[in-house]
C-alpha positions in Angstrom: 8.0 -28.0 10.0 4.6 -29.3 11.4 1.7 -30.0 9.5 -0.8 -29.5 12.3 -2.7 -26.1 12.4 -2.3 -24.4 15.7 -5.9 -24.3 16.3 -8.0 -27.5 15.4 -11.6 -27.3 13.8 -13.1 -26.8 17.2 -10.8 -24.1 18.4 -9.7 -26.4 21.2 -5.8 -26.3 20.6 -4.4 -23.2 21.9 -0.8 -22.3 20.5 1.9 -24.5 22.7 -0.7 -26.9 24.2 1.1 -29.9 22.6 4.2 -29.3 24.7 6.2 -28.5 21.4 8.1 -25.3 20.9 5.5 -22.6 20.1 7.2 -21.1 17.1 4.7 -18.2 16.8 5.5 -17.3 20.4 9.3 -17.0 19.3 8.4 -14.7 16.5 6.2 -12.5 18.8 9.3 -12.4 21.5 11.8 -11.7 18.4 9.7 -9.2 16.6 7.4 -7.3 18.8 8.3 -4.5 21.2 5.7 -4.8 23.9 5.2 -2.1 26.4 3.5 -3.2 29.7 1.2 -0.2 29.5 -0.7 -1.7 26.6 -2.1 -4.4 28.9 -4.6 -2.0 30.3 -5.9 -1.1 26.7 -6.0 -4.7 25.7 -7.9 -5.8 28.6 -11.0 -3.7 27.3 -10.6 -4.9 23.8 -11.8 -8.0 22.2 -8.9 -9.7 20.5 -9.6 -12.1 17.3 -8.8 -15.6 17.8 -10.0 -18.3 15.7 -13.2 -19.9 17.3 -14.9 -21.6 14.7 -10.2 -15.2 -9.7 -6.7 -13.5 -9.4 -5.6 -10.3 -11.1 -3.8 -10.8 -14.4 -1.0 -8.8 -15.5 0.9 -5.9 -13.8 -2.3 -3.5 -13.6 -0.6 -0.8 -15.3 -2.6 0.5 -18.5 -1.1 2.1 -21.6 -2.8 5.3 -23.0 -5.7 4.3 -25.2 -4.7 3.3 -28.8 -8.0 4.7 -30.0 -7.4 8.4 -30.7 -10.7 9.5 -29.8 -10.9 7.7 -26.5 -7.4 9.2 -25.8 -8.9 12.7 -26.5 -11.8 12.0 -24.5 -9.5 10.7 -21.6 -7.3 13.7 -21.6 -10.1 16.0 -21.3 -11.4 14.3 -18.5 -7.8 14.4 -16.9 -7.6 18.1 -17.5 -11.1 18.9 -15.8 -9.9 16.7 -12.6 -6.6 18.5 -12.7 -8.1 22.0 -12.7 -9.5 21.1 -9.0 -7.8 21.1 -5.8 -4.7 18.6 -5.9 -4.3 16.0 -3.5 -2.1 18.0 -1.2 -4.3 20.6 -0.7 -6.7 19.6 2.2 -10.0 20.7 3.8 -10.6 18.6 6.9 -14.2 18.1 6.3 -16.6 15.3 5.1 -19.3 17.7 4.1 -18.7 17.7 0.3 -18.2 13.9 0.1 -21.4 13.1 2.4 -23.2 15.7 -0.1 -22.2 13.8 -3.2 -23.1 10.4 -1.7 -26.6 11.7 -0.9 -27.0 13.0 -4.2 -25.7 9.8 -5.9 -28.1 7.5 -3.9 -25.2 6.3 -1.3 -23.5 4.1 -3.9 -20.7 3.3 -1.0 -23.3 1.2 0.9 -24.3 -1.1 -1.8 -21.4 -3.6 -0.9 -19.3 -4.4 1.9 -15.8 -2.9 2.2 -12.3 -3.4 3.6 -10.8 0.0 4.4 -7.0 0.4 4.6 -5.1 3.3 5.9 -1.4 3.2 7.4 1.8 5.2 6.2 3.4 2.6 4.1 2.4 -0.4 2.4 -1.3 0.3 1.7 -1.4 -0.2 -2.0 0.6 -3.7 -1.8 -1.4 -4.9 0.8 -4.8 -3.9 -1.0 -3.6 -5.8 -4.1 -2.8 -8.9 -2.1 -6.6 -8.7 -0.6 -7.9 -8.2 -3.9 -6.1 -11.0 -5.3 -7.3 -13.4 -2.2 -10.8 -12.2 -2.4 -10.9 -12.6 -6.1 -9.5 -16.3 -5.8 -12.4 -17.2 -3.8 -14.8 -16.2 -6.6 -15.8 -12.9 -5.3 -16.2 -9.8 -7.4 -13.9 -7.1 -6.4 -13.4 -3.3 -6.6 -10.3 -1.7 -5.4 -9.5 1.9 -5.2 -5.9 2.9 -4.5 -3.5 6.2 -4.7 -1.5 7.6 -6.3 -1.2 6.0 -9.4 2.1 5.1 -11.1 1.4 5.9 -14.6 -2.4 6.3 -15.5 -5.3 7.8 -13.4 -7.3 4.7 -14.4 -4.9 2.5 -12.3 -6.7 3.9 -9.2 -9.9 2.2 -9.8 -10.0 -1.5 -10.6 -12.7 -4.0 -11.1 -12.0 -7.8 -11.1 -8.3 -7.2 -10.5 -7.9 -5.0 -13.7 -7.8 -1.2 -13.9 -11.1 0.0 -15.4 -11.1 0.7 -18.9 -10.7 4.0 -20.3 -13.9 4.3 -22.0 -15.7 3.2 -18.5 -13.5 5.7 -16.7 -14.8 8.3 -19.1 -18.4 7.3 -18.9 -18.4 6.9 -15.0 -16.9 10.7 -14.9 -19.7 12.2 -17.3 -22.2 10.1 -15.3 -21.5 11.8 -12.1 -20.5 15.1 -13.4 -24.0 16.9 -13.2 -24.0 15.8 -9.4 -20.6 17.1 -8.9 -21.8 20.5 -10.4 -24.4 20.5 -7.9 -22.3 20.0 -5.0 -19.7 22.3 -6.4 -22.6 25.2 -6.4 -23.9 24.8 -3.0 -20.6 24.2 -1.0 -18.1 26.8 0.1 -15.4 24.8 -1.6 -15.6 22.9 -4.8 -14.9 19.1 -4.8 -11.4 18.1 -5.0 -9.5 16.1 -7.5 -9.4 13.3 -5.0 -12.9 13.6 -3.8 -14.2 13.4 -7.6 -12.4 10.5 -8.1 -13.4 8.7 -4.8 -17.0 9.4 -6.0 -16.3 8.0 -9.3 -14.9 4.6 -7.7 -17.7 4.3 -5.3 -20.4 4.7 -8.3 -18.3 2.2 -10.4 -18.2 -0.3 -7.8 -22.2 0.0 -7.4 -22.7 0.0 -11.1 -20.6 -3.3 -11.7 -21.7 -4.4 -9.4 -19.1 -5.7 -6.8 -19.0 -8.5 -3.9 -16.6 -6.4 -2.0 -14.7 -3.2 -2.0 -11.0 -2.8 -1.2 -10.6 1.2 -0.2 -7.3 2.6 0.3 -7.4 5.9 2.2 -5.6 8.9 0.5 -4.4 10.5 3.4 -4.8 10.0 7.2 -8.2 8.6 7.9 -10.8 10.9 9.9 -11.2 13.2 7.1 -10.2 11.2 4.4 -12.7 11.4 1.4 -12.7 7.5 1.5 -14.4 7.8 5.0 -17.8 7.9 4.1 -17.5 4.0 3.6 -18.1 1.8 6.6 -15.5 -1.0 6.5 -16.6 -4.0 7.9 -12.9 -4.7 8.1 -10.5 -1.9 8.9 -6.6 -2.5 8.5 -3.7 -0.4 9.6 -0.5 -0.8 8.0 2.8 0.2 9.7 2.7 4.0 10.8 5.8 6.0 10.3 6.4 9.8 10.0 5.0 11.4 6.6 2.7 14.1 5.8 3.7 15.4 9.4 2.6 19.1 8.6 -1.0 17.7 8.4 -1.2 14.9 10.3 1.0 15.2 13.4 4.8 14.9 14.3 4.4 11.8 16.1 3.3 8.1 15.4 0.9 8.4 17.9 -0.5 11.6 16.8 -0.6 10.3 13.2 -2.5 7.2 14.5 -5.1 9.3 15.9 -6.0 10.6 12.6 -5.8 7.3 10.9 -7.9 5.7 13.7 -11.0 7.4 12.2 -11.6 4.8 9.7 -12.2 2.1 12.7 -15.9 2.1 12.9 -18.2 0.6 15.7 -18.4 -3.3 15.7 -15.6 -3.2 12.6 -12.9 -5.9 12.7 -9.4 -4.2 12.9 -6.2 -5.8 11.6 -3.3 -4.0 13.0 0.2 -4.5 11.6 3.0 -4.0 13.9 3.3 -0.4 15.0 5.5 1.9 17.2 4.1 1.8 20.7 2.5 5.1 20.9 0.8 4.4 17.7 -0.5 1.2 19.1 -1.7 2.6 22.2 -3.8 5.4 20.4 -5.4 2.8 17.7 -6.1 0.0 20.6 -7.8 2.8 22.8 -10.0 4.0 19.8 -11.0 0.2 19.2 -11.9 -0.2 22.7 -13.9 2.8 22.7 -16.0 1.8 19.5 -16.2 -2.0 20.5 -14.2 -3.1 17.5 -12.6 -6.6 17.4 -8.8 -6.4 17.2 -6.3 -8.7 15.5 -2.7 -7.7 15.9 0.3 -8.8 13.8 2.8 -10.6 16.1 -0.2 -11.8 18.5 -3.2 -13.1 16.7 -1.5 -13.7 13.2 2.0 -12.9 11.7 5.0 -14.2 9.7 6.5 -17.5 11.2 8.9 -18.2 8.5 10.3 -16.7 5.3 13.2 -17.7 3.0 14.4 -15.9 -0.2 13.3 -17.7 -3.3 13.9 -17.1 -7.2 11.6 -14.3 -8.1 10.1 -13.6 -4.6 10.0 -15.2 -1.3 8.6 -18.6 0.1 6.5 -17.9 3.4 4.8 -19.6 6.3 2.1 -17.4 7.6 -0.1 -17.7 11.0 -3.4 -16.6 10.1 -6.3 -16.0 12.6 -7.5 -19.6 12.1 -4.0 -21.5 11.9 -0.9 -21.8 9.6 -0.3 -21.4 6.0 2.9 -23.1 4.7 4.6 -23.0 1.2 3.2 -19.7 0.4 5.2 -18.3 -2.4 4.9 -14.4 -2.8 6.3 -13.0 -6.1 7.4 -9.9 -4.4 10.9 -8.9 -2.7 11.5 -7.8 0.9 10.7 -8.7 4.6 8.3 -5.6 4.5 5.9 -7.4 1.8 6.0 -10.7 3.7 4.5 -8.5 6.6 1.9 -7.1 4.3 1.2 -10.4 3.2 0.5 -11.7 6.7 -1.9 -8.4 7.3 -3.8 -9.0 3.9 -4.6 -12.8 4.9 -5.8 -11.8 8.3 -8.1 -9.1 6.8 -9.4 -11.6 4.4 -9.8 -14.3 7.0 -11.6 -11.4 9.3 -13.9 -10.5 6.3 -15.0 -14.3 5.8 -15.8 -14.6 9.7 -12.5 -16.6 10.4 -11.8 -16.1 14.1 -15.3 -14.6 15.2 -17.5 -17.1 13.9 -15.2 -20.2 12.5 -12.1 -22.0 13.6 -10.6 -23.2 10.4 -8.1 -22.0 7.7 -9.0 -20.9 4.1 -8.5 -23.5 1.5 -4.7 -23.5 1.4 -4.4 -24.1 -2.6 -6.5 -21.3 -3.0 -4.6 -18.9 -0.9 -1.0 -20.3 -2.4 -2.3 -19.3 -6.2 -3.7 -15.9 -5.0 -0.5 -14.9 -3.4 1.6 -16.4 -6.4 -0.4 -14.1 -8.7 0.2 -10.7 -6.9 1.9 -7.8 -8.5 2.8 -4.5 -7.0 4.1 -2.2 -9.9 6.8 0.2 -8.6 7.8 -1.7 -5.5 11.1 -3.3 -5.8 10.2 -4.1 -9.5 12.8 -5.4 -11.9 12.1 -3.7 -15.4 15.5 -4.2 -17.1 18.4 -6.8 -16.8 22.1 -6.2 -17.9 22.3 -4.0 -15.9 19.3 -4.8 -13.5 17.1 -2.0 -13.0 15.0 -1.9 -10.0 12.2 0.9 -9.3 10.8 1.2 -6.0 8.5 4.4 -4.8 9.8 4.6 -1.3 9.2 8.4 -0.4 9.7 8.5 3.2 12.5 7.4 5.6 10.7 4.3 7.0 10.0 3.2 3.4 13.5 3.9 1.9 14.7 1.7 5.0 12.4 -1.1 4.1 13.3 -0.7 0.4 17.3 -0.7 1.1 16.8 -4.0 3.3 14.8 -5.6 0.6 17.1 -4.7 -2.4 20.2 -5.9 -0.4 18.5 -9.0 0.6 17.1 -10.2 -2.7 19.8 -9.1 -5.2 23.0 -8.9 -3.6 24.4 -6.2 -5.9 28.2 -5.9 -5.9 27.6 -2.1 -6.7 24.3 -0.2 -6.5 23.6 3.2 -8.3 20.8 5.3 -7.1 18.7 7.4 -9.2 16.8 9.7 -6.7 14.2 12.3 -7.5 11.8 13.5 -4.5 9.0 15.9 -3.9 9.9 18.9 -1.9 7.3 18.4 0.9 9.1 15.2 2.5 11.9 14.4 4.6 14.4 14.1 2.0 17.3 14.0 4.1 16.0 11.3 6.1 15.3 9.4 2.8 18.7 10.0 1.6 20.4 8.6 5.0 18.6 5.6 4.7 19.9 4.8 1.2 23.4 6.1 1.9 25.0 2.5 3.1 23.7 0.8 -0.1 24.4 3.3 -2.7 28.1 3.6 -4.3 26.9 6.6 -6.2 23.7 8.7 -6.5 22.3 10.5 -9.8 20.1 13.3 -8.5 17.3 14.5 -10.8 13.4 15.4 -10.6 10.2 14.5 -12.1 8.0 16.7 -14.3 5.9 17.8 -11.6 5.6 21.3 -10.0 6.0 19.2 -6.4 9.4 18.0 -7.4 12.2 19.0 -5.1 14.7 21.5 -7.2 17.5 19.5 -8.4 20.2 22.0 -7.1 18.5 21.6 -3.6 18.5 18.1 -3.8 22.0 17.9 -4.9 23.2 20.1 -2.0 21.4 17.6 0.7 22.8 14.8 -1.4 26.6 15.9 -1.2 26.0 16.5 2.8 25.1 12.9 3.1 27.2 11.2 0.5 29.9 13.5 -0.2 30.6 15.4 -3.6 32.5 12.4 -5.0 29.6 10.2 -4.9 26.9 12.5 -6.4 26.1 13.2 -10.0 23.4 15.8 -11.1 21.1 15.5 -14.1 18.2 17.8 -14.2 16.2 15.4 -16.8 15.1 11.9 -15.8 15.8 10.4 -18.9 19.6 11.6 -18.8 19.7 10.5 -15.0 18.8 7.0 -16.0 21.4 6.8 -19.0 24.0 8.2 -16.5 23.2 5.6 -13.8 23.2 2.6 -16.1 26.6 3.7 -17.8 27.8 3.9 -14.2 26.6 0.3 -13.5 27.9 -0.6 -16.9 31.6 0.2 -16.0 32.0 -3.1 -13.8 31.1 -5.2 -16.9 28.2 -7.3 -18.1 28.8 -10.0 -15.4 30.0 -7.7 -12.3 26.6 -7.5 -10.6 26.0 -4.0 -10.5 22.6 -2.6 -10.6 20.4 0.5 -10.6 17.6 1.7 -8.1 15.3 4.5 -9.3 13.4 5.8 -6.1 12.3 8.9 -4.0 8.8 9.5 -5.5 5.8 7.5 -7.0 5.8 10.0 -9.6 9.3 9.4 -10.6 9.2 5.7 -10.6 6.4 6.2 -12.7 7.9 8.4 -15.3 11.0 6.1 -15.3 8.7 3.0 -16.0 7.5 4.6 -19.1 11.0 5.8 -20.3 12.2 2.1 -19.8 9.5 0.9 -21.8 6.8 -0.2 -19.5 3.2 0.7 -20.0 
């Protein structure tokens, strides 16, 4: 493996110039499904080429031990829950803009990296956060949904905001929230209030940079009052089709709204129609584009104990021997996107032709955690949690668990939301599940267990389906099935279908 960066300090070495096999070009040819029509769009865009303290723990807090703090947090949670839920949307930024005005525009107190896409947003955000922190920047991260505690959504310096600070932030902005509620047609939603809290907390800290994940879509998402100097679009697939559109291209049109004039756009590999929409919008706002498979990407990866070992092509050159303690090819691609986003934030590709300090990059990626994403929470038998909730996420999880674990027999525990493509999710898992235990989580959005069972029987056949309405019973049943092969037989359990199901399973299995 060559030690030489693909671009030298003066930007004079273009890939392949030295006559050696251009491994990156091979990756592009192997992994990128190109459409000739994209050349027309790309001719008008500027593509980004180089020319010139990490988080600790898993980031999932337990309930406060102090009874008074726990009581106060429950009061805040109850008040937030009384607002419009995250699945009820009014396509307008009027309320958020009003709240930001009255709070003094806290979201403009720091630069931001803004992330949209269908799958991989939270993992990518956590990787970006780890990289920025490793380069001694104070970070704020806003992600959703949460796995176990609402306080996870707002992080400072790589750790969830303390319960006391969460309560204080809510109470600080509460009078201003009421003012907006009183003068607008609709009250601020649960997600809008939380977004306002995050921006206020980041300004109060203060942070050097905010890493902000959209809740849904882009254009009308509450987070879109922020102007990201770097916009990131993770892979787009079909999800929330009733609100965002029925094709990747239609969904991309909504997500493209986070791409602002003169921003740098980091694009993960996309379906062709989505790529066309995103590139066209980037041209229209004169944004600079960096594309996975072209300007950056994964050039090599191999499974390692506890994760995978990567070689990443960044905007400034190659980063070898990067250990990522997460499983699955999709996480390797998330890592490439995160690295490119941080390089772009530091001006690599537009102002500098160099790579980031390799030891710092390695240290940052080695520290990354992503709870509920192919996360091992028990051994003998091994129990893995993954928050896949749409067919694309399920396919990535299925490939990742097969590659990383090689179970002789895998039992699935699946509890989904009713508004998802449940059949598509089940079909993605069918080849890897020997048996499936269908269940439900505790929320009203959960799919009725009998309806889920009926779909599972159609996909798996009745002999492979077991029904356990309670999640704790479902976990016990799946573990019992896995144990039937004996302690050393290599059977495992995968709990999946919803972030909520995974969060509740995590609690039941003693995490958090």
